[in-house]
C-alpha positions as CSV (number, residue, x, y, z in Angstrom):
1,M,-34.1,13.4,-21.2
2,R,-35.3,14.8,-24.3
3,W,-39.1,15.2,-23.8
4,E,-40.2,18.5,-25.3
5,K,-41.4,17.2,-28.5
6,E,-43.5,14.5,-27.0
7,R,-47.2,14.5,-26.7
8,R,-48.8,15.6,-23.7
9,S,-51.5,13.4,-22.0
10,D,-55.0,14.7,-21.9
11,N,-55.5,13.0,-18.8
12,I,-54.3,16.0,-16.6
13,E,-56.7,17.5,-13.8
14,D,-55.1,20.9,-12.9
15,R,-56.2,22.0,-9.4
16,R,-53.4,24.2,-8.8
17,R,-55.5,27.2,-8.7
18,S,-57.8,26.2,-5.9
19,G,-56.5,25.3,-2.5
20,G,-54.1,26.6,0.2
21,G,-50.3,27.0,0.1
22,R,-47.5,25.2,1.6
23,G,-47.6,26.5,5.2
24,A,-48.5,24.6,8.4
25,N,-50.0,25.8,11.7
26,L,-49.3,24.3,15.1
27,G,-51.2,26.0,17.8
28,G,-51.7,29.1,15.6
29,V,-48.1,29.5,14.7
30,P,-47.4,29.5,11.3
31,I,-44.6,27.2,10.1
32,P,-43.2,27.7,6.5
33,L,-41.9,25.0,4.8
34,N,-38.6,26.3,4.1
35,G,-35.4,26.6,6.0
36,K,-34.0,24.0,8.4
37,A,-37.2,24.0,10.5
38,G,-39.2,23.6,7.4
39,I,-37.0,20.8,6.0
40,A,-37.0,19.1,9.3
41,V,-41.0,19.1,9.4
42,F,-41.1,17.9,5.8
43,L,-38.7,14.8,6.3
44,V,-40.7,13.8,9.7
45,V,-43.8,13.8,7.9
46,M,-43.2,12.3,4.7
47,I,-40.9,9.5,6.3
48,A,-43.9,8.7,8.9
49,G,-46.1,8.4,6.0
50,Y,-43.9,5.9,4.6
51,Y,-44.5,3.8,7.5
52,G,-48.5,4.3,8.0
53,I,-48.2,6.9,10.3
54,D,-50.3,10.0,9.5
55,L,-48.5,13.2,10.6
56,S,-50.0,15.5,8.0
57,P,-52.0,17.4,10.6
58,L,-48.3,18.9,11.2
59,L,-48.7,20.5,7.7
60,G,-52.3,21.5,8.1
61,G,-53.9,20.8,11.4
62,E,-56.6,22.6,13.6
63,G,-56.4,26.1,13.3
64,T,-54.9,26.2,9.6
65,T,-57.0,28.0,7.1
66,Y,-56.8,27.1,3.5
67,Q,-58.6,29.3,1.0
68,T,-59.7,28.8,-2.6
69,E,-57.4,31.1,-4.7
70,T,-58.5,31.9,-8.2
71,N,-55.3,34.4,-8.8
72,V,-52.6,31.8,-7.7
73,R,-49.3,32.7,-9.5
74,I,-47.8,29.8,-11.6
75,S,-44.2,30.4,-12.3
76,P,-42.7,29.6,-15.7
77,E,-40.6,27.0,-14.1
78,E,-43.6,25.2,-12.7
79,E,-45.5,25.4,-15.9
80,K,-42.6,23.6,-17.5
81,M,-42.6,20.9,-14.9
82,A,-46.5,20.6,-15.5
83,E,-45.8,20.2,-19.2
84,F,-43.1,17.7,-18.5
85,T,-45.4,15.7,-16.2
86,G,-47.8,15.6,-18.9
87,A,-45.3,14.3,-21.5
88,A,-44.1,11.8,-18.9
89,L,-47.7,10.6,-18.4
90,G,-48.4,10.5,-22.2
91,M,-45.3,8.0,-22.5
92,T,-46.8,5.9,-19.8
93,E,-50.2,5.6,-21.8
94,D,-48.5,4.5,-24.9
95,L,-46.3,2.1,-23.2
96,W,-48.9,0.4,-21.0
97,T,-51.5,0.6,-24.1
98,R,-48.8,-1.5,-25.9
99,E,-48.2,-4.0,-23.0
100,F,-51.9,-4.5,-22.2
101,K,-52.7,-5.2,-25.8
102,K,-50.0,-8.1,-25.7
103,L,-51.8,-9.5,-22.7
104,G,-55.1,-9.4,-24.8
105,T,-56.7,-6.8,-22.8
106,T,-57.4,-3.0,-22.8
107,Y,-55.4,-0.3,-20.7
108,Q,-57.5,2.1,-19.0
109,E,-55.6,5.3,-18.5
110,P,-55.4,7.0,-15.2
111,K,-56.0,10.7,-14.5
112,L,-53.2,12.8,-13.1
113,V,-54.0,15.4,-10.6
114,L,-51.9,18.5,-10.1
115,Y,-52.5,20.4,-7.1
116,K,-51.0,22.8,-4.5
117,G,-50.7,22.1,-0.9
118,Q,-53.6,19.8,-0.1
119,T,-56.5,18.1,-2.0
120,S,-59.1,15.8,-1.4
121,T,-59.3,12.2,-3.0
122,A,-61.4,9.1,-2.9
123,C,-58.9,7.8,-0.5
124,G,-58.9,10.6,2.0
125,F,-57.3,13.8,2.2
126,G,-54.0,14.3,0.2
127,Q,-51.0,16.6,1.3
128,A,-48.0,17.8,-0.6
129,A,-45.6,16.3,2.2
130,M,-46.9,12.9,1.4
131,G,-45.3,13.1,-1.9
132,P,-46.9,11.6,-5.2
133,F,-49.3,9.0,-4.4
134,Y,-51.8,6.8,-6.3
135,C,-55.6,6.4,-5.1
136,P,-56.9,2.8,-6.4
137,A,-60.6,4.2,-5.6
138,D,-60.6,6.9,-8.2
139,Y,-57.7,5.8,-10.4
140,K,-56.0,8.8,-10.1
141,V,-52.3,9.8,-9.5
142,Y,-51.7,12.9,-7.2
143,I,-48.7,15.2,-7.2
144,D,-47.8,18.6,-5.8
145,L,-45.3,19.6,-8.3
146,S,-43.1,21.1,-5.5
147,F,-42.2,17.7,-4.6
148,Y,-39.7,17.9,-7.5
149,D,-37.7,20.7,-5.8
150,D,-38.1,18.8,-2.4
151,M,-36.6,15.6,-4.0
152,R,-33.5,17.5,-5.5
153,R,-33.0,19.5,-2.1
154,N,-33.9,16.8,0.5
155,L,-33.5,13.6,-1.1
156,G,-30.6,14.0,-3.5
157,G,-32.5,13.1,-6.4
158,G,-33.2,15.2,-9.6
159,G,-33.3,15.5,-13.5
160,D,-36.2,14.8,-15.7
161,F,-35.7,11.3,-16.0
162,A,-35.5,10.8,-12.1
163,Q,-39.0,12.8,-11.9
164,G,-40.3,10.8,-14.7
165,Y,-39.4,7.5,-12.7
166,V,-41.4,8.9,-9.8
167,I,-44.4,9.2,-11.9
168,A,-44.0,6.0,-13.7
169,H,-43.7,4.5,-10.3
170,E,-47.2,5.8,-9.5
171,V,-48.4,4.6,-12.8
172,G,-47.2,1.2,-11.8
173,H,-49.6,1.1,-8.9
174,H,-52.2,1.9,-11.2
175,V,-51.3,-1.2,-13.5
176,Q,-51.3,-3.2,-10.3
177,N,-54.8,-2.1,-9.6
178,L,-56.0,-3.1,-13.3
179,L,-54.4,-6.3,-12.9
180,G,-56.0,-7.3,-9.6
181,T,-52.7,-7.2,-7.8
182,N,-53.6,-4.5,-5.4
183,Q,-56.6,-6.3,-4.5
184,K,-55.1,-9.5,-3.8
185,V,-52.3,-8.0,-1.7
186,R,-54.9,-6.1,0.3
187,R,-57.0,-9.1,1.2
188,A,-53.8,-11.0,2.2
189,Q,-52.7,-8.1,4.4
190,A,-56.1,-8.1,6.2
191,G,-55.4,-11.5,7.7
192,A,-51.6,-11.1,8.3
193,S,-49.2,-9.9,11.0
194,K,-47.9,-6.5,10.8
195,K,-44.4,-7.9,9.9
196,E,-46.2,-10.1,7.0
197,A,-48.2,-7.0,5.8
198,N,-45.2,-4.9,5.7
199,Q,-43.3,-7.8,3.6
200,L,-46.3,-7.7,1.1
201,S,-46.1,-3.9,0.9
202,V,-42.6,-4.1,0.1
203,K,-43.3,-6.4,-2.8
204,M,-45.8,-4.2,-4.0
205,E,-43.7,-1.1,-4.1
206,L,-40.8,-3.1,-5.7
207,Q,-43.1,-4.2,-8.4
208,A,-44.1,-0.7,-9.1
209,D,-40.2,0.2,-9.3
210,C,-39.8,-2.7,-11.9
211,Y,-42.7,-1.2,-13.9
212,A,-41.1,2.0,-13.8
213,G,-37.9,0.5,-15.0
214,I,-39.9,-0.9,-18.1
215,W,-41.4,2.8,-18.7
216,G,-37.5,3.8,-18.4
217,K,-36.5,1.1,-21.1
218,Y,-39.4,2.4,-23.4
219,V,-38.0,5.9,-23.2
220,S,-34.6,4.8,-24.0
221,E,-35.6,2.7,-26.9
222,R,-37.1,5.9,-28.3
223,G,-33.8,7.7,-28.1
224,L,-34.9,10.1,-25.4
225,L,-32.2,9.6,-22.7
226,E,-29.2,11.6,-22.2
227,I,-26.1,11.0,-20.5
228,G,-26.4,10.6,-16.7
229,D,-30.1,10.2,-17.0
230,L,-30.3,6.5,-15.7
231,E,-27.6,7.3,-12.9
232,K,-29.8,10.0,-11.5
233,A,-32.8,7.8,-11.7
234,M,-30.9,5.2,-9.5
235,K,-29.6,7.8,-7.1
236,T,-33.2,8.8,-6.6
237,A,-34.3,5.1,-5.9
238,A,-31.6,4.9,-3.5
239,A,-32.6,7.9,-1.8
240,I,-36.1,6.6,-0.9
241,G,-35.1,3.2,0.3
242,D,-36.5,2.4,3.6
243,D,-33.1,1.6,5.2
244,R,-31.8,5.0,4.1
245,L,-34.8,6.8,5.3
246,Q,-34.8,5.1,8.8
247,K,-31.3,6.0,9.4
248,Q,-31.9,9.5,8.5
249,S,-35.0,9.8,10.7
250,R,-34.4,7.3,13.5
251,G,-30.7,6.7,13.4
252,V,-31.5,2.8,13.4
253,V,-32.8,0.6,10.8
254,V,-35.6,-1.8,11.5
255,P,-36.1,-4.2,8.7
256,D,-39.3,-5.6,9.9
257,S,-41.0,-2.2,9.6
258,F,-40.0,-1.7,5.9
259,T,-42.9,-1.0,3.5
260,H,-41.0,0.1,0.3
261,G,-37.8,-1.9,0.3
262,T,-34.2,-1.0,0.9
263,S,-32.2,1.4,-1.4
264,K,-30.5,-1.6,-3.1
265,Q,-33.7,-3.4,-3.6
266,R,-35.4,-0.4,-5.4
267,Q,-32.4,0.1,-7.6
268,E,-32.2,-3.6,-8.4
269,W,-35.8,-3.9,-9.4
270,F,-35.8,-0.6,-11.5
271,Q,-32.8,-1.8,-13.1
272,R,-34.5,-5.2,-13.9
273,G,-37.4,-3.7,-15.5
274,F,-35.3,-1.3,-17.4
275,D,-32.8,-4.2,-18.6
276,Q,-35.7,-6.8,-19.6
277,G,-38.5,-4.5,-20.4
278,D,-41.2,-7.2,-19.6
279,I,-44.0,-7.3,-17.2
280,R,-43.2,-11.0,-16.5
281,A,-39.8,-10.0,-15.1
282,C,-41.5,-7.9,-12.5
283,N,-43.0,-10.8,-10.2
284,T,-41.7,-9.7,-6.9
285,F,-44.2,-12.2,-5.1
286,E,-42.4,-15.1,-6.5
287,A,-38.8,-13.6,-6.3
288,L,-38.6,-12.4,-2.8
């Protein structure tokens, strides 16, 4: 993906020079998030988070000390990823400003927070192993840039466009928040069974995938895609399907517990947004 000449968003909040590292502590025994043990801890916590189970204390539980560090070293590779993230966010801003204008309203740009290890949010405490996430209470997207490496090593995804898909998906949740979709779904979930609430969550996530696909089409129309970019994004979508993650973590697949959609669904809805480039094509609530 050719992004280097694209403008960087002004809505970046950089917290990387404050907060702790990537280590975990269980009963006073530090566990680094590398090697086979670290990968296992990362996958367990991340997959549990997908299904509403908070195991983040495994990465920063009682006895773990996080200190503010003003001399945190930021590698050139990480700085490049920060630059890319700013460019990807800038493209989402341009896209959704245009699309909201078509709807007769004004797009309110979200902030994107870069952090290391952990950070506070209006939605609670954020951990790196949760992956990128959006907080509707403060209109902010949060990402620890090490997720890009985790995505490549542990989830089989990678490449600039695939990484941009992740950002665009979280911004898709911001779009849902602005349009009132998030609020309607949360109200419906409050009076629903666990199975019904999960089904609504799947529709929310797949719609965000479709919105990410619209971003992908916007990038393509600007002539910024390179050979293989779309395939890598589709591979990433497949890697984070509920069925695949459950198979890896549990050995069995339990459809009633899905919250994000299957690998096939995530690919299909991203592709739908990419092909049609129209927010009206992303009504998962009627289509599913």
